[in-house]
C-alpha positions as semicolon CSV with decimal commas, in nm:
position;residue;x (nm);y (nm);z (nm)
1;M;5,969;10,554;8,874
2;F;6,321;10,540;8,724
3;S;6,470;10,278;8,490
4;W;6,780;10,245;8,309
5;N;6,867;9,955;8,085
6;N;7,236;9,899;7,878
7;V;7,336;10,268;7,883
8;H;7,683;10,389;7,829
9;A;7,893;10,549;8,128
10;F;7,804;10,881;8,254
11;N;7,926;11,097;8,547
12;Y;7,737;11,190;8,853
13;T;7,371;11,310;8,754
14;Y;7,101;11,440;8,944
15;Y;6,732;11,277;8,959
16;S;6,427;11,397;9,119
17;K;6,081;11,351;9,095
18;V;5,750;11,393;9,310
19;Y;5,563;11,102;9,473
20;T;5,220;11,080;9,642
21;A;5,226;10,817;9,904
22;V;4,947;10,556;9,895
23;S;5,008;10,414;10,191
24;T;5,130;10,457;10,574
25;Q;5,479;10,288;10,482
26;T;5,641;10,324;10,158
27;I;5,969;10,134;10,020
28;I;6,231;10,287;9,841
29;T;6,416;10,015;9,641
30;F;6,740;10,046;9,411
31;A;6,750;9,767;9,178
32;F;7,152;9,745;9,032
33;Q;7,298;9,487;8,775
34;H;7,652;9,546;8,610
35;D;7,800;9,298;8,435
36;Q;8,131;9,500;8,326
37;S;8,176;9,795;8,581
38;Y;7,984;9,975;8,876
39;W;7,691;10,185;8,995
40;C;7,744;10,457;9,234
41;L;7,466;10,613;9,430
42;D;7,498;10,892;9,647
43;D;7,303;11,167;9,843
44;V;6,931;10,949;9,834
45;S;6,668;11,185;9,989
46;V;6,287;11,176;10,019
47;I;6,145;11,482;10,149
48;D;5,796;11,571;10,292
49;I;5,719;11,879;10,089
50;S;5,481;12,013;10,342
51;S;5,700;12,003;10,640
52;N;6,019;11,984;10,463
53;T;6,152;11,690;10,672
54;E;6,404;11,442;10,541
55;L;6,281;11,048;10,569
56;V;6,562;10,860;10,444
57;T;6,840;10,754;10,733
58;N;7,187;10,765;10,610
59;G;7,112;10,887;10,228
60;N;7,471;11,006;10,193
61;F;7,583;10,631;10,309
62;E;7,866;10,802;10,543
63;N;7,725;10,526;10,819
64;N;7,893;10,173;10,739
65;P;7,720;9,944;10,817
66;S;7,409;10,097;10,704
67;D;7,165;10,300;10,907
68;G;6,837;10,248;10,749
69;F;6,953;10,068;10,424
70;L;6,909;9,685;10,385
71;R;7,129;9,553;10,074
72;C;7,000;9,174;9,949
73;N;7,071;8,991;9,622
74;S;6,956;8,640;9,510
75;Y;7,252;8,505;9,623
76;G;7,142;8,515;10,000
77;D;7,385;8,814;10,086
78;S;7,241;9,083;10,287
79;L;7,553;9,297;10,390
80;T;7,549;9,630;10,371
81;T;7,961;9,702;10,346
82;L;7,945;9,838;9,990
83;F;7,940;10,194;10,139
84;L;8,275;10,263;10,085
85;P;8,521;10,561;10,103
86;S;8,611;10,556;9,725
87;L;8,701;10,799;9,422
88;H;8,334;10,753;9,322
89;T;8,145;10,979;9,545
90;H;7,938;11,252;9,485
91;N;7,945;11,434;9,810
92;D;8,147;11,360;10,135
93;T;8,368;11,012;10,132
94;C;8,125;10,723;10,116
95;S;7,871;10,602;9,832
96;F;7,697;10,281;9,758
97;F;7,911;10,101;9,492
98;D;7,766;9,794;9,321
99;G;7,810;9,610;9,016
100;T;7,666;9,263;9,061
101;V;7,704;9,012;8,757
102;G;7,378;8,818;8,657
103;L;7,152;8,902;8,895
104;P;7,066;9,266;9,038
105;D;7,120;9,375;9,389
106;Y;6,845;9,538;9,594
107;L;6,901;9,862;9,839
108;S;6,598;9,962;10,025
109;Q;6,466;10,131;10,298
110;T;6,120;10,145;10,470
111;L;5,973;10,506;10,527
112;N;5,702;10,625;10,723
113;T;5,427;10,802;10,512
114;K;5,115;10,956;10,504
115;I;4,867;10,844;10,250
116;G;4,802;11,149;9,984
117;Q;5,123;11,344;10,100
118;V;5,361;11,458;9,846
119;Y;5,735;11,360;9,873
120;Q;6,026;11,484;9,674
121;I;6,253;11,201;9,589
122;S;6,602;11,261;9,459
123;F;6,941;11,115;9,443
124;W;7,278;11,133;9,222
125;L;7,361;10,839;9,025
126;Q;7,685;10,739;8,818
127;N;7,720;10,457;8,553
128;N;8,113;10,382;8,552
129;G;8,084;10,132;8,249
130;D;7,918;10,029;7,948
131;A;7,632;9,770;7,888
132;P;7,529;9,536;7,994
133;N;7,380;9,700;8,299
134;S;7,062;9,832;8,433
135;A;6,920;10,009;8,737
136;Q;6,576;10,090;8,855
137;V;6,423;10,292;9,132
138;L;6,079;10,172;9,270
139;M;5,855;10,295;9,543
140;S;5,639;10,042;9,673
141;Y;5,434;9,948;10,000
């Protein structure tokens, strides 16, 4: 859905796409790796366009530990304590702040969707450093 590889630092930027569900459960996954610095994610939203209903729980990362999101990585760590108050938020006081070295971290949430229904996916993303880095956003079922 979205992909960044070895990009230079950038301030918070808004991203949005329309997605048509192919299953009754859809998983939104963010994959982050940053060997030099950190990625910051905030204000994640998946809205059912027909009813204007928000599907994401805690998309602004204000609840810690998280409601709804699960973080995991290749090191076996599944804590969600990276929802931190910081200077690197887009809105409110917390954001997801991640910069794993070597292998990516994954942040995901399972959403109840309707096959054929259209959803608006949006989020704010900031890259705090230069390459090597990568980030991806995936929709799966």
